[in-house]
PDB file of N, CA, C and O in Angstrom:
ATOM      1  N   UNK A   1     107.510  99.415  98.918  1.00  0.00           N
ATOM      2  CA  UNK A   1     106.460  98.861  98.668  1.00  0.00           C
ATOM      3  C   UNK A   1     104.987  99.170  98.426  1.00  0.00           C
ATOM      4  O   UNK A   1     104.452  99.585  99.453  1.00  0.00           O
ATOM      5  N   UNK A   2     103.820  99.058  96.920  1.00  0.00           N
ATOM      6  CA  UNK A   2     102.926  99.923  97.472  1.00  0.00           C
ATOM      7  C   UNK A   2     102.012  98.802  97.898  1.00  0.00           C
ATOM      8  O   UNK A   2     102.375  97.627  97.953  1.00  0.00           O
ATOM      9  N   UNK A   3     100.753  99.254  98.209  1.00  0.00           N
ATOM     10  CA  UNK A   3      99.555  98.778  99.065  1.00  0.00           C
ATOM     11  C   UNK A   3      98.999  97.900  98.386  1.00  0.00           C
ATOM     12  O   UNK A   3      98.709  96.897  99.038  1.00  0.00           O
ATOM     13  N   UNK A   4      98.624  97.872  96.892  1.00  0.00           N
ATOM     14  CA  UNK A   4      97.991  96.424  96.123  1.00  0.00           C
ATOM     15  C   UNK A   4      99.209  95.637  96.117  1.00  0.00           C
ATOM     16  O   UNK A   4      98.999  94.448  96.353  1.00  0.00           O
ATOM     17  N   UNK A   5     100.202  95.894  95.952  1.00  0.00           N
ATOM     18  CA  UNK A   5     101.532  94.754  95.770  1.00  0.00           C
ATOM     19  C   UNK A   5     100.997  93.628  97.186  1.00  0.00           C
ATOM     20  O   UNK A   5     100.919  92.401  97.122  1.00  0.00           O
ATOM     21  N   UNK A   6     100.635  94.652  98.598  1.00  0.00           N
ATOM     22  CA  UNK A   6     100.691  94.116  99.703  1.00  0.00           C
ATOM     23  C   UNK A   6      99.118  92.933  99.690  1.00  0.00           C
ATOM     24  O   UNK A   6      99.094  91.733  99.962  1.00  0.00           O
ATOM     25  N   UNK A   7      98.134  93.708  99.332  1.00  0.00           N
ATOM     26  CA  UNK A   7      96.466  92.999  99.055  1.00  0.00           C
ATOM     27  C   UNK A   7      96.847  91.767  98.352  1.00  0.00           C
ATOM     28  O   UNK A   7      96.084  90.831  98.591  1.00  0.00           O
ATOM     29  N   UNK A   8      98.182  91.410  97.247  1.00  0.00           N
ATOM     30  CA  UNK A   8      97.864  90.229  96.485  1.00  0.00           C
ATOM     31  C   UNK A   8      98.559  89.268  97.513  1.00  0.00           C
ATOM     32  O   UNK A   8      98.359  88.062  97.366  1.00  0.00           O
ATOM     33  N   UNK A   9      99.195  89.609  98.331  1.00  0.00           N
ATOM     34  CA  UNK A   9      99.682  88.429  99.202  1.00  0.00           C
ATOM     35  C   UNK A   9      98.823  87.769 100.261  1.00  0.00           C
ATOM     36  O   UNK A   9      97.986  88.452 100.851  1.00  0.00           O
ATOM     37  N   UNK A  10      98.996  86.315 100.576  1.00  0.00           N
ATOM     38  CA  UNK A  10      98.062  86.224 101.646  1.00  0.00           C
ATOM     39  C   UNK A  10      98.686  86.303 103.238  1.00  0.00           C
ATOM     40  O   UNK A  10      99.904  86.380 103.397  1.00  0.00           O
ATOM     41  N   UNK A  11      97.965  86.283 104.133  1.00  0.00           N
ATOM     42  CA  UNK A  11      98.449  86.289 105.069  1.00  0.00           C
ATOM     43  C   UNK A  11     100.091  85.550 106.153  1.00  0.00           C
ATOM     44  O   UNK A  11     100.694  85.929 107.157  1.00  0.00           O
ATOM     45  N   UNK A  12     100.209  84.402 105.210  1.00  0.00           N
ATOM     46  CA  UNK A  12     101.328  83.720 105.398  1.00  0.00           C
ATOM     47  C   UNK A  12     102.352  84.713 104.838  1.00  0.00           C
ATOM     48  O   UNK A  12     103.205  85.092 105.640  1.00  0.00           O
ATOM     49  N   UNK A  13     102.400  85.162 103.676  1.00  0.00           N
ATOM     50  CA  UNK A  13     103.326  85.921 102.717  1.00  0.00           C
ATOM     51  C   UNK A  13     103.471  87.307 104.416  1.00  0.00           C
ATOM     52  O   UNK A  13     104.396  87.712 105.121  1.00  0.00           O
ATOM     53  N   UNK A  14     102.448  87.467 104.368  1.00  0.00           N
ATOM     54  CA  UNK A  14     102.394  89.017 104.814  1.00  0.00           C
ATOM     55  C   UNK A  14     102.986  89.132 106.045  1.00  0.00           C
ATOM     56  O   UNK A  14     103.502  90.179 106.438  1.00  0.00           O
ATOM     57  N   UNK A  15     102.927  87.798 106.871  1.00  0.00           N
ATOM     58  CA  UNK A  15     103.845  87.656 108.300  1.00  0.00           C
ATOM     59  C   UNK A  15     105.153  87.731 107.993  1.00  0.00           C
ATOM     60  O   UNK A  15     106.000  88.369 108.617  1.00  0.00           O
ATOM     61  N   UNK A  16     105.332  87.004 106.921  1.00  0.00           N
ATOM     62  CA  UNK A  16     107.191  87.114 106.411  1.00  0.00           C
ATOM     63  C   UNK A  16     107.530  87.989 105.951  1.00  0.00           C
ATOM     64  O   UNK A  16     108.703  88.314 105.769  1.00  0.00           O
ATOM     65  N   UNK A  17     106.464  88.632 105.628  1.00  0.00           N
ATOM     66  CA  UNK A  17     107.087  90.649 104.928  1.00  0.00           C
ATOM     67  C   UNK A  17     107.000  91.420 106.311  1.00  0.00           C
ATOM     68  O   UNK A  17     107.532  92.529 106.360  1.00  0.00           O
ATOM     69  N   UNK A  18     106.300  90.863 107.564  1.00  0.00           N
ATOM     70  CA  UNK A  18     106.267  91.754 108.256  1.00  0.00           C
ATOM     71  C   UNK A  18     107.901  91.813 109.392  1.00  0.00           C
ATOM     72  O   UNK A  18     108.574  92.709 109.901  1.00  0.00           O
ATOM     73  N   UNK A  19     107.950  90.096 109.342  1.00  0.00           N
ATOM     74  CA  UNK A  19     109.149  89.926 110.032  1.00  0.00           C
ATOM     75  C   UNK A  19     110.575  90.397 108.887  1.00  0.00           C
ATOM     76  O   UNK A  19     111.663  90.723 109.363  1.00  0.00           O
ATOM     77  N   UNK A  20     110.447  90.376 108.119  1.00  0.00           N
ATOM     78  CA  UNK A  20     111.255  91.110 107.591  1.00  0.00           C
ATOM     79  C   UNK A  20     111.550  92.940 107.001  1.00  0.00           C
ATOM     80  O   UNK A  20     112.458  93.545 106.430  1.00  0.00           O
ATOM     81  N   UNK A  21     110.916  93.092 107.258  1.00  0.00           N
ATOM     82  CA  UNK A  21     110.511  94.617 107.728  1.00  0.00           C
ATOM     83  C   UNK A  21     111.361  95.263 109.054  1.00  0.00           C
ATOM     84  O   UNK A  21     112.140  96.217 109.050  1.00  0.00           O
ATOM     85  N   UNK A  22     110.946  94.433 110.151  1.00  0.00           N
ATOM     86  CA  UNK A  22     111.077  94.836 110.934  1.00  0.00           C
ATOM     87  C   UNK A  22     112.431  94.325 111.316  1.00  0.00           C
ATOM     88  O   UNK A  22     113.079  94.993 112.121  1.00  0.00           O
ATOM     89  N   UNK A  23     112.948  93.186 110.818  1.00  0.00           N
ATOM     90  CA  UNK A  23     114.161  92.846 110.862  1.00  0.00           C
ATOM     91  C   UNK A  23     115.227  94.087 110.063  1.00  0.00           C
ATOM     92  O   UNK A  23     116.163  94.499 110.748  1.00  0.00           O
ATOM     93  N   UNK A  24     115.071  94.615 108.731  1.00  0.00           N
ATOM     94  CA  UNK A  24     115.263  95.749 108.300  1.00  0.00           C
ATOM     95  C   UNK A  24     115.773  97.119 109.020  1.00  0.00           C
ATOM     96  O   UNK A  24     116.860  97.696 109.072  1.00  0.00           O
ATOM     97  N   UNK A  25     114.698  97.324 109.459  1.00  0.00           N
ATOM     98  CA  UNK A  25     114.378  98.776 110.430  1.00  0.00           C
ATOM     99  C   UNK A  25     115.399  98.084 111.929  1.00  0.00           C
ATOM    100  O   UNK A  25     116.081  99.029 112.324  1.00  0.00           O
ATOM    101  N   UNK A  26     115.577  97.285 112.484  1.00  0.00           N
ATOM    102  CA  UNK A  26     116.571  97.145 113.342  1.00  0.00           C
ATOM    103  C   UNK A  26     117.671  97.804 112.564  1.00  0.00           C
ATOM    104  O   UNK A  26     118.370  98.771 112.865  1.00  0.00           O
ATOM    105  N   UNK A  27     117.661  97.249 111.775  1.00  0.00           N
ATOM    106  CA  UNK A  27     119.719  97.167 110.985  1.00  0.00           C
ATOM    107  C   UNK A  27     119.993  98.402 110.555  1.00  0.00           C
ATOM    108  O   UNK A  27     121.096  98.946 110.589  1.00  0.00           O
ATOM    109  N   UNK A  28     118.209  99.188 109.838  1.00  0.00           N
ATOM    110  CA  UNK A  28     119.247 100.302 109.839  1.00  0.00           C
ATOM    111  C   UNK A  28     119.442 101.522 110.503  1.00  0.00           C
ATOM    112  O   UNK A  28     120.149 102.499 110.257  1.00  0.00           O
ATOM    113  N   UNK A  29     118.384 101.147 111.708  1.00  0.00           N
ATOM    114  CA  UNK A  29     118.677 101.906 113.437  1.00  0.00           C
ATOM    115  C   UNK A  29     120.478 102.142 113.877  1.00  0.00           C
ATOM    116  O   UNK A  29     121.255 103.097 113.897  1.00  0.00           O
ATOM    117  N   UNK A  30     120.553 100.453 114.231  1.00  0.00           N
ATOM    118  CA  UNK A  30     122.116 100.416 114.152  1.00  0.00           C
ATOM    119  C   UNK A  30     122.971 100.986 113.111  1.00  0.00           C
ATOM    120  O   UNK A  30     123.982 101.634 113.383  1.00  0.00           O
ATOM    121  N   UNK A  31     122.588 100.759 111.972  1.00  0.00           N
ATOM    122  CA  UNK A  31     123.762 100.961 111.086  1.00  0.00           C
ATOM    123  C   UNK A  31     123.840 102.728 110.940  1.00  0.00           C
ATOM    124  O   UNK A  31     124.776 103.301 110.383  1.00  0.00           O
ATOM    125  N   UNK A  32     122.848 103.314 111.463  1.00  0.00           N
ATOM    126  CA  UNK A  32     122.860 104.827 111.255  1.00  0.00           C
ATOM    127  C   UNK A  32     123.156 105.525 112.960  1.00  0.00           C
ATOM    128  O   UNK A  32     123.501 106.698 113.105  1.00  0.00           O
ATOM    129  N   UNK A  33     122.973 104.686 113.994  1.00  0.00           N
ATOM    130  CA  UNK A  33     124.221 104.858 114.752  1.00  0.00           C
ATOM    131  C   UNK A  33     125.164 104.639 115.035  1.00  0.00           C
ATOM    132  O   UNK A  33     125.676 105.005 116.093  1.00  0.00           O
ATOM    133  N   UNK A  34     125.909 103.697 113.822  1.00  0.00           N
ATOM    134  CA  UNK A  34     127.067 103.638 113.735  1.00  0.00           C
ATOM    135  C   UNK A  34     127.567 104.420 112.504  1.00  0.00           C
ATOM    136  O   UNK A  34     128.683 104.087 112.105  1.00  0.00           O
ATOM    137  N   UNK A  35     126.840 105.551 111.732  1.00  0.00           N
ATOM    138  CA  UNK A  35     127.157 105.843 110.842  1.00  0.00           C
ATOM    139  C   UNK A  35     127.682 104.831 109.807  1.00  0.00           C
ATOM    140  O   UNK A  35     128.904 104.794 109.668  1.00  0.00           O
ATOM    141  N   UNK A  36     127.077 104.174 109.214  1.00  0.00           N
ATOM    142  CA  UNK A  36     127.526 103.115 108.127  1.00  0.00           C
ATOM    143  C   UNK A  36     126.052 103.351 107.560  1.00  0.00           C
ATOM    144  O   UNK A  36     126.019 103.140 106.348  1.00  0.00           O
ATOM    145  N   UNK A  37     125.299 103.585 107.893  1.00  0.00           N
ATOM    146  CA  UNK A  37     123.655 103.876 106.422  1.00  0.00           C
ATOM    147  C   UNK A  37     123.828 105.663 106.333  1.00  0.00           C
ATOM    148  O   UNK A  37     124.296 106.307 107.272  1.00  0.00           O
ATOM    149  N   UNK A  38     123.448 106.177 105.279  1.00  0.00           N
ATOM    150  CA  UNK A  38     123.838 107.417 104.951  1.00  0.00           C
ATOM    151  C   UNK A  38     122.364 107.837 104.350  1.00  0.00           C
ATOM    152  O   UNK A  38     122.003 109.012 104.287  1.00  0.00           O
ATOM    153  N   UNK A  39     121.623 106.813 103.950  1.00  0.00           N
ATOM    154  CA  UNK A  39     120.185 107.033 103.771  1.00  0.00           C
ATOM    155  C   UNK A  39     119.121 107.116 105.016  1.00  0.00           C
ATOM    156  O   UNK A  39     118.619 106.205 105.674  1.00  0.00           O
ATOM    157  N   UNK A  40     119.026 107.947 105.066  1.00  0.00           N
ATOM    158  CA  UNK A  40     118.019 107.936 106.654  1.00  0.00           C
ATOM    159  C   UNK A  40     116.553 107.826 106.352  1.00  0.00           C
ATOM    160  O   UNK A  40     115.743 107.258 107.084  1.00  0.00           O
ATOM    161  N   UNK A  41     116.283 108.403 105.237  1.00  0.00           N
ATOM    162  CA  UNK A  41     114.471 108.373 104.587  1.00  0.00           C
ATOM    163  C   UNK A  41     114.228 106.848 104.297  1.00  0.00           C
ATOM    164  O   UNK A  41     113.060 106.611 103.992  1.00  0.00           O
ATOM    165  N   UNK A  42     115.119 105.691 104.326  1.00  0.00           N
ATOM    166  CA  UNK A  42     114.969 104.895 104.096  1.00  0.00           C
ATOM    167  C   UNK A  42     113.965 104.208 105.684  1.00  0.00           C
ATOM    168  O   UNK A  42     113.132 103.321 105.499  1.00  0.00           O
ATOM    169  N   UNK A  43     114.135 104.583 106.643  1.00  0.00           N
ATOM    170  CA  UNK A  43     113.893 104.328 108.262  1.00  0.00           C
ATOM    171  C   UNK A  43     112.112 104.576 107.594  1.00  0.00           C
ATOM    172  O   UNK A  43     111.165 103.791 107.580  1.00  0.00           O
ATOM    173  N   UNK A  44     112.215 105.802 107.171  1.00  0.00           N
ATOM    174  CA  UNK A  44     110.609 105.980 106.931  1.00  0.00           C
ATOM    175  C   UNK A  44     110.051 105.481 106.029  1.00  0.00           C
ATOM    176  O   UNK A  44     108.828 105.625 105.998  1.00  0.00           O
ATOM    177  N   UNK A  45     110.630 104.806 105.085  1.00  0.00           N
ATOM    178  CA  UNK A  45     109.711 104.138 103.813  1.00  0.00           C
ATOM    179  C   UNK A  45     109.949 102.712 104.583  1.00  0.00           C
ATOM    180  O   UNK A  45     109.293 101.771 104.137  1.00  0.00           O
ATOM    181  N   UNK A  46     110.682 102.489 105.518  1.00  0.00           N
ATOM    182  CA  UNK A  46     110.526 100.579 106.076  1.00  0.00           C
ATOM    183  C   UNK A  46     109.245 100.972 106.844  1.00  0.00           C
ATOM    184  O   UNK A  46     108.230 100.466 106.366  1.00  0.00           O
ATOM    185  N   UNK A  47     109.085 101.647 107.774  1.00  0.00           N
ATOM    186  CA  UNK A  47     107.764 101.912 109.172  1.00  0.00           C
ATOM    187  C   UNK A  47     106.818 102.419 108.124  1.00  0.00           C
ATOM    188  O   UNK A  47     105.675 102.172 108.508  1.00  0.00           O
ATOM    189  N   UNK A  48     106.813 103.048 106.916  1.00  0.00           N
ATOM    190  CA  UNK A  48     105.740 103.016 106.421  1.00  0.00           C
ATOM    191  C   UNK A  48     105.094 101.550 105.516  1.00  0.00           C
ATOM    192  O   UNK A  48     103.888 101.383 105.336  1.00  0.00           O
ATOM    193  N   UNK A  49     105.910 100.818 105.141  1.00  0.00           N
ATOM    194  CA  UNK A  49     105.810  99.570 104.868  1.00  0.00           C
ATOM    195  C   UNK A  49     105.080  98.634 105.949  1.00  0.00           C
ATOM    196  O   UNK A  49     104.109  97.973 105.579  1.00  0.00           O
ATOM    197  N   UNK A  50     105.594  98.551 107.479  1.00  0.00           N
ATOM    198  CA  UNK A  50     104.685  97.966 108.283  1.00  0.00           C
ATOM    199  C   UNK A  50     103.841  98.853 108.577  1.00  0.00           C
ATOM    200  O   UNK A  50     102.716  98.357 108.627  1.00  0.00           O
ATOM    201  N   UNK A  51     103.853  99.848 108.779  1.00  0.00           N
ATOM    202  CA  UNK A  51     102.192 100.430 108.905  1.00  0.00           C
ATOM    203  C   UNK A  51     101.373  99.858 107.441  1.00  0.00           C
ATOM    204  O   UNK A  51     100.152  99.963 107.559  1.00  0.00           O
ATOM    205  N   UNK A  52     101.772  99.347 106.257  1.00  0.00           N
ATOM    206  CA  UNK A  52     100.714  99.036 105.326  1.00  0.00           C
ATOM    207  C   UNK A  52      99.728  97.649 105.717  1.00  0.00           C
ATOM    208  O   UNK A  52      98.513  97.451 105.746  1.00  0.00           O
ATOM    209  N   UNK A  53     101.000  96.785 106.006  1.00  0.00           N
ATOM    210  CA  UNK A  53     101.078  95.111 106.390  1.00  0.00           C
ATOM    211  C   UNK A  53     100.339  95.093 107.599  1.00  0.00           C
ATOM    212  O   UNK A  53      99.392  94.355 107.868  1.00  0.00           O
ATOM    213  N   UNK A  54     100.806  95.885 108.233  1.00  0.00           N
ATOM    214  CA  UNK A  54      99.931  96.080 109.874  1.00  0.00           C
ATOM    215  C   UNK A  54      98.102  96.211 109.782  1.00  0.00           C
ATOM    216  O   UNK A  54      97.303  95.404 110.256  1.00  0.00           O
ATOM    217  N   UNK A  55      97.784  97.494 109.018  1.00  0.00           N
ATOM    218  CA  UNK A  55      96.592  97.726 108.014  1.00  0.00           C
ATOM    219  C   UNK A  55      95.786  96.564 108.064  1.00  0.00           C
ATOM    220  O   UNK A  55      94.928  96.020 108.760  1.00  0.00           O
ATOM    221  N   UNK A  56      96.553  96.395 106.836  1.00  0.00           N
ATOM    222  CA  UNK A  56      96.062  95.253 105.686  1.00  0.00           C
ATOM    223  C   UNK A  56      95.349  93.978 106.496  1.00  0.00           C
ATOM    224  O   UNK A  56      94.242  93.483 106.284  1.00  0.00           O
ATOM    225  N   UNK A  57      96.391  93.595 107.538  1.00  0.00           N
ATOM    226  CA  UNK A  57      96.223  92.892 107.926  1.00  0.00           C
ATOM    227  C   UNK A  57      94.523  92.839 109.798  1.00  0.00           C
ATOM    228  O   UNK A  57      93.764  92.048 110.358  1.00  0.00           O
ATOM    229  N   UNK A  58      94.800  93.770 109.826  1.00  0.00           N
ATOM    230  CA  UNK A  58      93.507  94.652 110.682  1.00  0.00           C
ATOM    231  C   UNK A  58      92.338  94.331 110.151  1.00  0.00           C
ATOM    232  O   UNK A  58      91.375  93.742 110.641  1.00  0.00           O
ATOM    233  N   UNK A  59      92.623  95.033 108.493  1.00  0.00           N
ATOM    234  CA  UNK A  59      91.341  94.692 107.488  1.00  0.00           C
ATOM    235  C   UNK A  59      90.687  93.536 107.509  1.00  0.00           C
ATOM    236  O   UNK A  59      89.490  93.273 107.624  1.00  0.00           O
ATOM    237  N   UNK A  60      92.110  92.555 107.316  1.00  0.00           N
ATOM    238  CA  UNK A  60      90.915  91.400 107.104  1.00  0.00           C
ATOM    239  C   UNK A  60      90.410  90.623 108.311  1.00  0.00           C
ATOM    240  O   UNK A  60      89.372  89.961 108.300  1.00  0.00           O
ATOM    241  N   UNK A  61      91.149  90.742 109.257  1.00  0.00           N
ATOM    242  CA  UNK A  61      90.687  90.454 110.557  1.00  0.00           C
ATOM    243  C   UNK A  61      88.741  90.932 111.027  1.00  0.00           C
ATOM    244  O   UNK A  61      87.785  90.301 111.478  1.00  0.00           O
ATOM    245  N   UNK A  62      88.951  92.150 110.653  1.00  0.00           N
ATOM    246  CA  UNK A  62      87.923  92.821 110.940  1.00  0.00           C
ATOM    247  C   UNK A  62      86.807  92.504 109.391  1.00  0.00           C
ATOM    248  O   UNK A  62      85.666  92.965 109.421  1.00  0.00           O
ATOM    249  N   UNK A  63      87.069  92.067 108.705  1.00  0.00           N
ATOM    250  CA  UNK A  63      86.037  91.540 107.862  1.00  0.00           C
ATOM    251  C   UNK A  63      86.125  90.083 107.716  1.00  0.00           C
ATOM    252  O   UNK A  63      85.693  89.464 106.744  1.00  0.00           O
ATOM    253  N   UNK A  64      86.603  89.662 108.552  1.00  0.00           N
ATOM    254  CA  UNK A  64      86.394  87.793 109.031  1.00  0.00           C
ATOM    255  C   UNK A  64      85.659  87.516 110.224  1.00  0.00           C
ATOM    256  O   UNK A  64      85.168  86.458 110.616  1.00  0.00           O
ATOM    257  N   UNK A  65      85.674  88.788 110.788  1.00  0.00           N
ATOM    258  CA  UNK A  65      84.753  88.575 112.051  1.00  0.00           C
ATOM    259  C   UNK A  65      83.531  88.893 111.552  1.00  0.00           C
ATOM    260  O   UNK A  65      82.619  88.092 111.757  1.00  0.00           O
ATOM    261  N   UNK A  66      83.304  89.932 110.913  1.00  0.00           N
ATOM    262  CA  UNK A  66      82.041  90.419 110.038  1.00  0.00           C
ATOM    263  C   UNK A  66      81.091  89.906 109.476  1.00  0.00           C
ATOM    264  O   UNK A  66      79.879  90.113 109.419  1.00  0.00           O
ATOM    265  N   UNK A  67      82.143  88.860 108.859  1.00  0.00           N
ATOM    266  CA  UNK A  67      81.410  87.547 107.656  1.00  0.00           C
ATOM    267  C   UNK A  67      80.911  86.864 108.905  1.00  0.00           C
ATOM    268  O   UNK A  67      79.680  86.854 108.934  1.00  0.00           O
ATOM    269  N   UNK A  68      81.242  86.531 109.509  1.00  0.00           N
ATOM    270  CA  UNK A  68      80.692  85.499 110.891  1.00  0.00           C
ATOM    271  C   UNK A  68      79.859  85.817 111.368  1.00  0.00           C
ATOM    272  O   UNK A  68      78.708  85.452 111.128  1.00  0.00           O
ATOM    273  N   UNK A  69      80.216  86.593 112.182  1.00  0.00           N
ATOM    274  CA  UNK A  69      78.584  87.758 112.468  1.00  0.00           C
ATOM    275  C   UNK A  69      77.410  87.641 111.581  1.00  0.00           C
ATOM    276  O   UNK A  69      76.511  86.919 112.014  1.00  0.00           O
ATOM    277  N   UNK A  70      77.226  88.198 110.428  1.00  0.00           N
ATOM    278  CA  UNK A  70      76.405  88.172 109.352  1.00  0.00           C
ATOM    279  C   UNK A  70      75.878  86.275 109.162  1.00  0.00           C
ATOM    280  O   UNK A  70      74.739  85.855 108.954  1.00  0.00           O
ATOM    281  N   UNK A  71      76.756  85.725 109.274  1.00  0.00           N
ATOM    282  CA  UNK A  71      76.573  84.307 109.236  1.00  0.00           C
ATOM    283  C   UNK A  71      75.601  83.800 110.212  1.00  0.00           C
ATOM    284  O   UNK A  71      74.509  83.323 109.903  1.00  0.00           O
ATOM    285  N   UNK A  72      76.099  83.940 111.528  1.00  0.00           N
ATOM    286  CA  UNK A  72      75.366  83.956 112.462  1.00  0.00           C
ATOM    287  C   UNK A  72      74.089  84.151 113.366  1.00  0.00           C
ATOM    288  O   UNK A  72      73.455  83.598 114.264  1.00  0.00           O
ATOM    289  N   UNK A  73      74.109  85.687 112.286  1.00  0.00           N
ATOM    290  CA  UNK A  73      73.139  86.468 112.342  1.00  0.00           C
ATOM    291  C   UNK A  73      71.358  85.666 111.305  1.00  0.00           C
ATOM    292  O   UNK A  73      70.139  85.688 111.477  1.00  0.00           O
ATOM    293  N   UNK A  74      72.003  85.289 110.651  1.00  0.00           N
ATOM    294  CA  UNK A  74      70.969  84.534 109.241  1.00  0.00           C
ATOM    295  C   UNK A  74      70.681  83.325 109.928  1.00  0.00           C
ATOM    296  O   UNK A  74      69.994  82.457 109.389  1.00  0.00           O
TER     297      UNK A  74
END
């Protein structure tokens, strides 16, 4: 999934997507270990999606803190 697609989602949807991605990553790892999954590149793609979600969540958290600080300074 693209980063722009994640930006359009709210925090609740991002949390759900993160849980789904982590579950998918676990299933892929087990699938590769048991030689059921042939596409090892899928793990890389899922890990990148997880990183995108975590980055976006952190950006939103920082933006929220900065906006609260600016309100307190005024």
